[in-house]
C-alpha positions as CSV (number, residue, x, y, z in Angstrom):
1,M,-55.0,64.2,16.2
2,P,-51.6,63.1,16.4
3,L,-51.3,59.3,16.9
4,A,-48.8,59.8,19.6
5,V,-47.5,62.5,22.0
6,A,-43.7,63.1,22.5
7,G,-42.5,63.5,26.0
8,C,-39.4,64.9,27.5
9,A,-36.8,63.0,29.4
10,G,-33.4,65.3,30.6
11,G,-34.7,68.2,28.2
12,K,-34.2,66.2,25.4
13,E,-37.2,65.1,22.8
14,S,-37.8,61.6,22.8
15,A,-39.1,60.4,19.5
16,A,-42.5,58.8,20.2
17,R,-43.1,55.2,18.8
18,P,-46.2,54.0,17.8
19,S,-48.4,51.8,20.0
20,K,-49.3,48.3,18.6
21,A,-52.9,47.8,17.8
22,T,-54.7,45.3,19.4
23,I,-56.9,43.3,17.4
24,K,-59.8,41.7,19.1
25,T,-61.8,39.1,17.2
26,A,-65.2,38.6,18.4
27,T,-66.1,35.2,20.1
28,P,-69.5,34.0,18.4
29,T,-72.1,33.3,21.2
30,P,-72.7,29.7,21.7
31,E,-76.8,29.4,19.8
32,P,-78.6,26.8,22.3
33,L,-79.9,24.0,20.2
34,T,-84.1,24.3,20.3
35,P,-86.7,22.5,18.1
36,E,-87.1,26.5,16.9
37,V,-83.4,26.4,15.7
38,A,-83.7,22.7,14.2
39,A,-87.0,23.9,12.3
40,R,-85.2,27.2,10.9
41,Q,-82.2,25.1,9.8
42,F,-84.1,22.2,8.2
43,R,-86.1,24.9,6.2
44,T,-82.8,26.6,5.5
45,F,-81.2,23.7,4.4
46,T,-83.8,22.3,2.2
47,I,-84.1,25.8,0.2
48,D,-80.3,26.0,-0.4
49,D,-79.5,22.8,-1.4
50,N,-81.9,22.9,-4.0
51,V,-81.0,26.3,-5.2
52,A,-77.3,24.7,-5.6
53,R,-79.4,21.7,-7.5
54,A,-81.1,23.8,-9.8
55,A,-77.8,25.8,-10.8
56,G,-75.7,22.6,-11.0
57,D,-73.2,24.3,-8.6
58,E,-71.3,21.6,-6.9
59,R,-69.0,23.9,-4.9
60,L,-72.1,25.8,-3.4
61,A,-73.9,22.4,-2.8
62,L,-70.6,21.0,-1.0
63,S,-70.8,24.2,1.8
64,W,-73.8,22.8,3.1
65,V,-72.7,18.9,3.7
66,T,-70.0,17.1,5.7
67,D,-68.7,13.7,6.3
68,G,-70.2,11.0,4.2
69,Q,-72.5,13.1,2.7
70,S,-70.1,15.4,1.3
71,M,-68.6,12.6,-0.5
72,L,-72.2,11.7,-1.9
73,T,-72.9,14.7,-2.8
74,A,-69.8,15.4,-5.0
75,S,-70.2,12.0,-6.8
76,E,-73.4,12.8,-7.4
77,Y,-72.8,16.1,-9.2
78,R,-70.0,14.7,-11.0
79,K,-72.5,11.5,-12.2
80,A,-74.9,14.4,-13.5
81,A,-72.4,16.1,-15.4
82,F,-71.0,12.8,-16.8
83,D,-74.3,11.8,-18.4
84,G,-75.4,15.0,-19.2
85,D,-78.6,15.2,-17.1
86,P,-79.9,18.0,-14.2
87,V,-78.9,17.0,-10.5
88,R,-82.1,16.0,-8.7
89,E,-83.9,18.4,-6.6
90,Y,-86.3,17.2,-4.0
91,E,-89.7,17.8,-2.7
92,Y,-90.3,17.8,1.0
93,G,-93.5,17.1,3.2
94,T,-93.8,18.2,6.6
95,P,-90.6,16.9,8.8
96,K,-90.6,15.5,12.4
97,L,-87.7,16.7,14.3
98,Y,-85.5,15.0,17.1
99,V,-84.0,17.3,19.0
100,P,-81.6,16.3,21.4
101,K,-81.3,18.8,24.5
102,L,-77.4,19.1,24.6
103,T,-75.2,21.5,26.4
104,S,-72.1,21.5,24.6
105,Y,-70.9,21.3,21.0
106,P,-71.1,19.1,18.8
107,H,-75.0,20.0,18.0
108,W,-76.8,17.7,16.0
109,F,-80.4,16.8,15.3
110,V,-82.4,14.3,12.8
111,A,-85.2,15.2,10.5
112,Q,-88.0,12.6,9.7
113,V,-89.8,13.7,6.8
114,P,-91.1,12.4,3.4
115,R,-89.0,13.2,0.5
116,N,-88.9,12.8,-3.4
117,V,-87.3,14.1,-6.6
118,K,-89.2,16.9,-7.9
119,G,-92.2,15.8,-10.0
120,D,-92.3,12.3,-8.9
121,K,-94.7,12.3,-5.8
122,K,-95.4,8.8,-6.3
123,N,-92.0,7.7,-5.5
124,T,-92.1,9.4,-2.0
125,R,-90.2,7.8,0.8
126,E,-89.5,8.7,4.4
127,T,-86.0,9.8,4.7
128,Y,-83.8,10.7,7.9
129,L,-81.7,13.7,7.4
130,A,-78.8,14.1,10.5
131,F,-77.6,17.5,10.9
132,V,-74.5,18.6,12.9
133,R,-72.9,21.7,13.9
134,R,-69.6,21.0,15.6
135,N,-68.9,24.3,17.2
136,P,-70.3,27.8,17.7
137,V,-68.0,29.2,14.1
138,E,-69.3,26.6,12.0
139,G,-72.6,26.5,10.3
140,W,-74.9,23.7,10.2
141,K,-74.3,20.6,7.6
142,L,-76.3,17.9,6.5
143,S,-73.8,15.0,7.7
144,L,-76.1,11.7,6.9
145,A,-79.0,11.0,4.7
146,T,-81.3,7.6,4.6
147,Q,-84.0,6.3,3.4
148,L,-86.6,3.9,5.1
149,A,-87.3,0.8,3.4
150,P,-90.3,0.4,1.8
151,K,-91.7,-2.3,4.0
152,A,-90.1,-1.0,7.4
153,R,-92.1,0.6,10.1
154,A,-90.6,4.2,11.3
155,P,-89.7,3.7,15.5
156,K,-91.6,6.3,17.5
157,V,-88.7,8.2,18.7
158,A,-89.5,9.7,22.4
159,V,-90.2,13.6,22.5
160,D,-90.6,14.9,25.9
161,A,-93.2,18.0,26.8
162,E,-91.3,20.6,25.8
163,G,-89.8,19.4,22.3
164,Y,-87.0,17.4,22.9
165,A,-85.6,13.9,22.4
166,T,-83.6,11.9,24.4
167,P,-80.2,10.8,23.0
168,L,-78.4,7.5,23.4
169,A,-74.9,7.3,24.6
170,T,-72.8,5.4,22.0
171,T,-71.9,2.9,25.0
172,E,-75.6,2.7,26.1
173,A,-75.9,-1.0,27.9
174,S,-80.1,-0.8,27.8
175,V,-80.5,-1.8,24.0
176,L,-79.5,-5.2,23.1
177,I,-76.3,-3.7,20.8
178,Q,-74.3,-0.6,21.8
179,P,-74.8,1.5,19.2
180,R,-71.3,2.5,18.2
181,A,-71.1,-1.6,17.8
182,L,-73.9,-1.9,15.3
183,P,-71.5,-1.2,12.2
184,G,-69.4,-3.5,13.0
185,I,-72.0,-6.1,13.8
186,Q,-73.9,-5.2,10.2
187,A,-70.6,-5.8,8.8
188,T,-70.1,-8.7,9.6
189,L,-73.0,-10.3,8.7
190,A,-72.2,-8.6,5.2
191,A,-69.2,-10.4,4.9
192,E,-69.9,-13.8,6.2
193,G,-73.8,-14.3,5.5
194,P,-76.5,-15.8,7.6
195,Y,-74.6,-18.4,9.4
196,S,-72.4,-15.8,11.1
197,V,-72.6,-15.4,14.9
198,A,-74.0,-11.7,14.4
199,A,-76.9,-13.6,13.5
200,K,-78.1,-14.0,16.7
201,V,-78.3,-10.6,17.6
202,M,-79.5,-9.0,14.1
203,R,-82.1,-9.9,11.7
204,A,-81.3,-11.5,8.0
205,G,-82.5,-8.6,5.4
206,P,-81.0,-6.9,2.1
207,F,-78.9,-4.6,4.0
208,T,-77.3,-7.5,6.2
209,T,-77.0,-11.0,4.7
210,G,-78.5,-9.3,1.3
211,Y,-75.2,-7.8,0.6
212,Y,-73.7,-11.3,1.4
213,S,-75.4,-12.5,-1.4
214,Q,-74.9,-9.6,-3.8
215,T,-71.1,-9.9,-3.1
216,R,-71.2,-13.6,-4.1
217,K,-72.9,-12.8,-7.5
218,D,-70.7,-9.9,-8.4
219,R,-67.4,-12.3,-7.8
220,R,-69.1,-14.8,-10.0
221,K,-70.0,-12.1,-12.4
222,A,-66.2,-11.0,-12.3
223,K,-64.8,-14.7,-12.6
224,D,-66.8,-14.8,-15.7
225,H,-64.8,-12.5,-17.3
226,D,-61.3,-13.4,-16.3
227,L,-61.3,-10.8,-13.0
228,V,-60.9,-10.6,-9.6
229,L,-63.5,-8.9,-7.0
230,E,-62.4,-8.2,-3.5
231,A,-64.9,-6.4,-1.3
232,V,-65.5,-5.7,2.2
233,F,-67.6,-3.7,4.5
234,V,-65.8,-1.5,7.2
235,A,-67.2,1.3,9.6
236,T,-66.3,4.9,9.1
237,P,-65.0,7.8,11.1
238,F,-68.3,9.7,10.7
239,P,-71.0,10.0,13.5
240,F,-73.7,8.2,15.2
241,F,-77.0,9.6,15.6
242,P,-78.6,7.4,18.4
243,L,-82.0,8.3,19.8
244,R,-84.0,6.9,22.3
245,T,-87.7,5.4,21.0
246,Q,-91.0,5.5,23.2
247,N,-90.7,2.1,24.3
248,G,-87.0,2.3,25.4
249,S,-85.3,1.0,22.2
250,G,-83.3,3.3,20.1
251,L,-83.2,4.2,16.6
252,V,-79.4,4.8,15.3
253,L,-78.1,6.2,12.0
254,Y,-74.8,5.7,11.0
255,A,-72.5,5.3,7.8
256,L,-70.6,2.0,6.5
257,S,-68.3,1.9,4.0
258,R,-67.8,-1.0,1.1
259,N,-64.3,-1.2,-0.3
260,S,-63.7,-3.1,-3.6
261,I,-60.7,-4.3,-5.9
262,I,-61.1,-5.2,-9.4
263,K,-58.3,-6.5,-10.9
264,G,-57.2,-9.4,-13.3
265,K,-56.2,-12.8,-12.2
266,E,-52.9,-13.7,-10.5
267,K,-50.0,-13.1,-12.8
268,D,-52.4,-10.9,-15.3
269,E,-50.9,-8.0,-16.1
270,R,-54.0,-6.6,-18.2
271,K,-55.7,-3.6,-17.1
272,P,-59.2,-4.2,-16.2
273,P,-62.0,-2.5,-18.1
274,I,-63.5,0.5,-16.2
275,P,-67.2,-0.9,-15.2
276,P,-70.1,1.9,-16.5
277,D,-71.4,2.8,-13.1
278,V,-67.5,4.0,-12.2
279,A,-66.5,5.7,-15.5
280,H,-68.1,9.2,-14.3
281,L,-65.1,9.0,-11.2
282,L,-62.0,8.0,-13.3
283,D,-60.9,10.0,-16.2
284,G,-60.9,7.0,-19.1
285,T,-57.7,5.5,-18.1
286,V,-56.4,2.8,-15.7
287,K,-53.0,3.7,-14.2
288,G,-52.0,0.0,-13.2
289,T,-53.9,-3.4,-13.1
290,E,-56.5,-2.6,-10.4
291,I,-59.7,-0.3,-10.0
292,H,-60.6,0.5,-6.4
293,T,-64.0,2.3,-5.3
294,T,-65.7,2.9,-2.2
295,D,-69.1,3.3,-1.7
296,I,-70.7,5.1,1.4
297,L,-73.4,3.7,2.9
298,Q,-76.0,5.5,5.4
299,F,-78.3,3.1,7.4
300,A,-81.1,3.5,10.1
301,A,-81.2,0.6,12.3
302,F,-83.7,-0.2,15.3
303,D,-81.8,-1.2,18.1
304,P,-84.4,-3.3,20.2
305,V,-84.4,-2.7,24.2
306,K,-82.9,-5.8,26.2
307,A,-85.7,-8.2,27.3
308,S,-86.2,-8.7,31.1
309,G,-88.2,-11.2,32.7
310,E,-88.4,-14.8,32.5
311,G,-89.9,-16.2,29.3
312,K,-89.2,-12.8,27.3
313,V,-88.3,-13.3,23.9
314,Q,-85.4,-10.9,22.6
315,P,-86.0,-9.5,19.6
316,K,-82.8,-8.6,17.3
317,A,-81.8,-5.3,15.7
318,D,-83.0,-4.6,12.5
319,V,-81.5,-2.1,9.9
320,I,-84.5,-0.7,8.3
321,G,-83.1,2.0,5.8
322,E,-80.5,2.5,3.8
323,A,-79.1,4.8,1.2
324,G,-76.0,5.7,-0.5
325,A,-73.7,5.3,-3.7
326,L,-70.1,4.7,-5.5
327,A,-68.7,7.8,-3.7
328,R,-65.0,7.4,-4.9
329,A,-62.6,5.2,-7.2
330,T,-59.0,5.1,-8.2
331,T,-56.6,3.3,-10.2
332,P,-53.3,2.9,-8.3
333,P,-50.1,2.8,-10.2
334,P,-48.0,-0.4,-10.6
335,K,-46.2,-1.3,-8.0
């Protein structure tokens, strides 16, 4: 059958012009976020991630992650290859799923689950995994993974009769610290220590003032080797995952980065030695006189509801979970 038929005009035959084909692209139908969808996605991720880990396939593993988790995954695979070790596989217990009832993208949910490295059940840790789907075209990806501190108690997240959790706005005012301000408060404590004004609203501990103490030790160690260490904790562009707890408080998951520079003392043009924990991220050479590193650190924080009533004691916010690692290293050329 001909694609086009010739028409007549003034008794003359005019050549038919082929019409332009219109290509219609199917628009994905948005999938509502339900507890069932979250359960399916959690199962899918744990299987797919372990397949990639068993094969040592970094490219495949990176297709399931995003945000800070993408940087950490790339670094983990690179370190395993550098050391000649297999990538760790994980075993999971039964998850508790915290699924907000969201009507627009991005969609997200949090899984709280016991997790251990395969074959090492003695060191099982309660872990929070935050998943995100930014639009109907993109698939679900793991954005953040953090572990509850050994002596910390997991806050009880509020879940309604239909199985949905309540998300908090990043500007929520009913809790002591607005969720979006938590990283800055924690970074201030890490930089200034126990006498910081931030200590009035956030508890001292290994992931706040503990970082301050560790940085001071690292600086002294660097000085003993005629080196200078500069380190600063800063907020990241990665998403927050804030949830309401049963008593009206908040459980908030978020990330910080620790940016460091190792260099010689002033006017010292010698190249600093590459620290062993950085070697897998460099090619064995230092171009200039500085080594720049970035750690991605992911946290769970308890953000208490504001105390109301006379004589009520206001609890402080508490960073109750942490995980992370060195994720990037560079050696800038001399200026």
